[in-house]
VOKOL-129411 format. One record per residue (C-alpha): x, y, z. Coordinates in steps of 0.05 Angstrom, whole numbers, padded with zeros to 5 digits, always signed. Example, Ala and Ser with C-alpha at 12.3 -4.5 7.8 and 13.67 -1.06 7.14 Angstrom:
<nodes>
+00246-00090+00156+00273-00021+00143
</nodes>
This chain:
<nodes>
+03052+02295-03117+03046+02360-03160+02967+02363-03162+02939+02413-03109+02901+02377-03054+02827+02397-03054+02819+02412-02983+02746+02408-02958+02710+02411-03024+02669+02352-03006+02660+02371-02937+02666+02446-02914+02625+02481-02970+02569+02430-02980+02559+02420-02906+02555+02495-02894+02501+02502-02942+02461+02442-02911+02471+02470-02844+02444+02539-02854+02377+02516-02873+02372+02450-02833+02308+02450-02793+02275+02395-02751+02201+02394-02744+02148+02352-02706+02073+02353-02712+02026+02365-02652+02006+02291-02656+02035+02253-02712+02097+02253-02757+02049+02276-02814+02000+02328-02793+01927+02320-02809+01897+02375-02851+01893+02441-02814+01951+02427-02767+02013+02465-02761+02085+02440-02757+02119+02458-02689+02194+02473-02696+02234+02425-02653+02295+02450-02613+02360+02423-02640+02396+02386-02587+02461+02350-02578+02429+02287-02602+02413+02316-02667+02477+02354-02675+02535+02308-02653+02553+02265-02706+02516+02301-02756+02564+02324-02816+02521+02387-02827+02546+02412-02757+02622+02417-02762+02654+02427-02695+02718+02465-02672+02754+02482-02611+02757+02557-02599+02794+02606-02555+02804+02669-02597+02857+02699-02549+02899+02746-02593+02959+02768-02542+03007+02728-02500+02964+02738-02440+02893+02715-02425+02889+02777-02381+02874+02813-02447+02804+02781-02462+02774+02782-02531+02719+02836-02536+02653+02824-02556+02661+02852-02623+02727+02809-02635+02688+02747-02615+02631+02766-02667+02688+02778-02718+02714+02706-02706+02645+02673-02704+02627+02703-02769+02691+02677-02802+02679+02604-02772+02603+02604-02795+02625+02623-02864+02670+02562-02870+02614+02513-02840+02629+02514-02766+02568+02504-02726+02589+02480-02658+02648+02510-02617+02683+02481-02557+02704+02526-02497+02751+02504-02439+02730+02540-02375+02686+02590-02342+02732+02626-02294+02746+02678-02345+02690+02721-02378+02708+02688-02447+02659+02631-02449+02602+02678-02425+02618+02727-02475+02621+02677-02532+02550+02654-02513+02525+02728-02511+02561+02738-02579+02524+02678-02611+02457+02701-02582+02465+02774-02610+02491+02747-02675+02429+02702-02679+02382+02761-02660+02408+02807-02716+02409+02748-02766+02363+02687-02758+02401+02649-02809+02465+02651-02763+02465+02584-02726+02519+02563-02673+02521+02518-02611+02571+02510-02554+02605+02450-02513+02617+02489-02454+02677+02466-02411+02687+02468-02339+02759+02467-02317+02777+02413-02261+02841+02414-02219+02876+02375-02166+02892+02406-02095+02952+02456-02103+02952+02455-02180+02991+02512-02214+03022+02534-02144+03088+02530-02111+03064+02469-02070+03066+02398-02094+02999+02376-02130+02959+02326-02091+02927+02286-02143+02881+02248-02098+02847+02311-02071+02811+02359-02115+02817+02436-02115+02767+02473-02071+02758+02519-02136+02723+02462-02173+02652+02474-02140+02652+02546-02161+02673+02527-02234+02616+02477-02238+02565+02526-02209+02588+02581-02260+02580+02529-02319+02512+02508-02294+02491+02582-02290+02512+02593-02363+02478+02531-02386+02414+02554-02353+02421+02628-02382+02434+02600-02452+02396+02535-02460+02384+02546-02532+02462+02551-02549+02495+02502-02494+02483+02433-02517+02542+02398-02479+02571+02407-02412+02644+02377-02408+02675+02367-02339+02747+02377-02342+02797+02378-02401+02851+02324-02401+02842+02323-02326+02852+02248-02312+02914+02235-02356+02975+02224-02318+03021+02266-02358+02981+02327-02338+03026+02327-02276+03009+02396-02257+02936+02386-02244+02905+02317-02262+02853+02289-02214+02832+02214-02203+02772+02191-02245+02728+02193-02180+02728+02266-02179+02705+02275-02251+02653+02219-02236+02630+02260-02176+02614+02320-02219+02586+02286-02276+02538+02253-02226+02517+02319-02199+02501+02347-02267+02461+02290-02285+02423+02297-02220+02408+02370-02241+02382+02348-02302+02335+02297-02268+02310+02352-02219+02295+02395-02283+02346+02447-02263+02383+02435-02328+02354+02416-02394+02336+02343-02402+02369+02347-02473+02436+02375-02445+02487+02320-02455+02544+02311-02402+02612+02289-02414+02686+02297-02398+02740+02312-02449+02800+02271-02442+02863+02234-02472+02842+02164-02508+02886+02132-02451+02844+02165-02397+02782+02132-02428+02811+02064-02425+02842+02059-02492+02915+02052-02466+02951+02027-02405+02907+01983-02361+02930+02028-02304+02871+02071-02325+02820+02014-02318+02795+02034-02248+02725+02019-02222+02712+02096-02222+02726+02100-02292+02683+02042-02309+02627+02081-02271+02646+02144-02310+02636+02111-02376+02571+02091-02355+02551+02159-02329+02567+02207-02384+02519+02215-02444+02576+02206-02492+02653+02197-02490+02694+02257-02515+02765+02230-02530+02829+02263-02553+02880+02237-02602+02943+02267-02624+02985+02234-02677+03025+02299-02680+03051+02292-02610+03061+02220-02617+03106+02233-02679+03158+02245-02622+03134+02201-02563+03115+02139-02604+03145+02149-02673+03138+02081-02697+03082+02098-02741+03112+02165-02763+03181+02142-02788+03194+02133-02864+03192+02056-02876+03246+02026-02918+03196+02012-02976+03186+02086-02981+03256+02109-02980+03259+02121-03055+03194+02157-03059+03194+02233-03077+03190+02276-03012+03117+02295-03021+03102+02223-03033+03135+02206-02966+03094+02259-02933+03028+02239-02961+03040+02166-02939+03059+02188-02871+02997+02228-02860+02955+02168-02880+02993+02134-02826+02977+02186-02777+02901+02179-02800+02907+02106-02782+02940+02118-02715+02881+02164-02693+02831+02114-02715+02869+02061-02678+02862+02101-02613+02791+02113-02626+02777+02039-02638+02816+02022-02571+02769+02068-02532+02709+02037-02565+02735+01969-02548+02745+01982-02478+02675+02015-02471+02644+01952-02506+02680+01906-02458+02637+01941-02401+02576+01926-02439+02562+01998-02456+02539+02027-02522+02541+02100-02530+02570+02154-02578+02643+02165-02580+02664+02234-02609+02733+02267-02619+02738+02323-02565+02805+02347-02594+02856+02329-02649+02901+02377-02687+02965+02391-02720+03012+02452-02709+03047+02488-02765+03109+02520-02730+03153+02486-02682+03226+02498-02659+03223+02439-02613+03210+02364-02610+03164+02366-02674+03205+02415-02717+03263+02411-02767+03311+02381-02715+03260+02335-02688+03204+02294-02718+03196+02338-02777+03117+02335-02770+03105+02413-02769+03084+02448-02829+03019+02479-02860+03020+02422-02917+03018+02367-02864+02962+02404-02823+02921+02411-02890+02925+02336-02901+02913+02318-02829+02848+02362-02823+02824+02332-02891+02835+02263-02870+02801+02274-02803+02739+02311-02828+02728+02260-02882+02735+02200-02835+02691+02230-02779+02636+02257-02827+02634+02188-02859+02624+02152-02792+02578+02197-02752+02633+02224-02710+02638+02297-02688+02709+02325-02690+02723+02385-02647+02783+02402-02688+02838+02436-02649+02835+02493-02663+02808+02551-02699+02857+02606-02691+02930+02610-02664+02933+02633-02594+03001+02665-02570+02987+02655-02497+02997+02582-02498+03072+02586-02498+03080+02662-02487+03153+02659-02472+03168+02625-02541+03134+02650-02602+03155+02592-02645+03128+02540-02597+03084+02493-02627+03027+02507-02579+03018+02575-02606+03006+02549-02677+02952+02496-02679+02900+02545-02712+02874+02540-02781+02883+02616-02783+02941+02659-02757+02927+02712-02705+02924+02768-02755+02872+02728-02795+02912+02696-02853+02884+02629-02875+02932+02572-02874+02940+02525-02929+02881+02482-02909+02835+02540-02925+02864+02568-02988+02809+02537-03031+02757+02572-02989+02791+02640-02997+02795+02626-03072+02717+02611-03073+02702+02679-03040+02675+02643-02972+02711+02700-02927+02696+02760-02975+02681+02821-02931+02700+02789-02867+02760+02813-02828+02800+02800-02766+02831+02857-02731+02818+02899-02790+02854+02849-02835+02819+02814-02895+02824+02742-02897+02881+02726-02942+02929+02666-02955+02993+02654-02917+03058+02649-02960+03022+02707-03001+02985+02647-03034+03051+02616-03065+03046+02542-03056+03118+02534-03080+03142+02579-03022+03101+02533-02975+03129+02472-03000+03201+02489-02987+03190+02480-02916+03161+02413-02919+03204+02355-02897+03191+02282-02899+03195+02243-02832+03261+02215-02809+03278+02143-02831+03311+02127-02764+03271+02131-02697+03331+02151-02662+03332+02214-02704+03259+02231-02672+03276+02218-02601+03333+02258-02583
</nodes>
């Protein structure tokens, strides 16, 4: 396919313009005020925002070095938030509150709003949850929670109370129930305990009634996969949260479950990019299938509530399982297609997608600069816009914005031909993926 894909033309720019001037009003007594009555501005809440395509969401860390000991400064956070706001992002997801990061993000949002009333941004605030002995030299005990969890929840509550106009969601744990998170996962009863605790604080008036409570976890943890996960506590948790935040990663499954990814026999004679385009359509369908599996489990319990995508993404560099010697899933062209597919599908179906992630974060695999975990961002660490955002650069969306003193320019010096040299079609043999 030689035509340049029009990334985000029907989503990012139009939604940005809508979001900036979207206000919700109610009258003192009626939907239509009588003569002489004034409209009263209504606070925008999670109910208004989640599933609304005018409020695009993204996962955000913003760490710029190989260690989280180097916290982003307030000015650096503001720099990032202005970049994200310019591309239409209105909701950020953070992951923990044991570092200053999340609190500083909230402070940065408030200060930007104070200096420019047109600036609008909200936060899904994450509280990290661990099992006993997680990340230590001792064997993790997955049946007992870490004593640190209580303090983490308390810190999250304090921030939600301090920034009620910004924090719209509290998420208990991140992939904290999935069995492959062997270093730290807990049983669903631990997550249920803290979700119920937060719901009780809402009832007591200690947290805003409009604040939504969830947990953000793999699709399997939400009952969409192995029946091993279908415990009584999970069923109670599905009923206790205000919505389900599920993760789906066709990217990782290109290695672990490559049946959808390998080039089928009928595509063997297609040009290289046509094979890739076909594979990315299959990746989209893979994600939709996982979403539907969670929906089916939820409905089997007699529950009807929103399901949103808490995480999904596609890395652009990998020397490992997903790189040239593995599933060949990794490059900027595939990331761009996946981002476009997911935005179009979720926007059309009233689903929020906290796309992972905004900027590359080199601390995630500090010992391996070309490890895939470092390269899920839509921007590089030095502020270059990856292929998915090249159209926005052309349109001047990032004019006068910088990251670390660098203007927002295209990767590959804007050469699509140079980029496409690195784009490989998926293998035709599943044994070439699993090695």
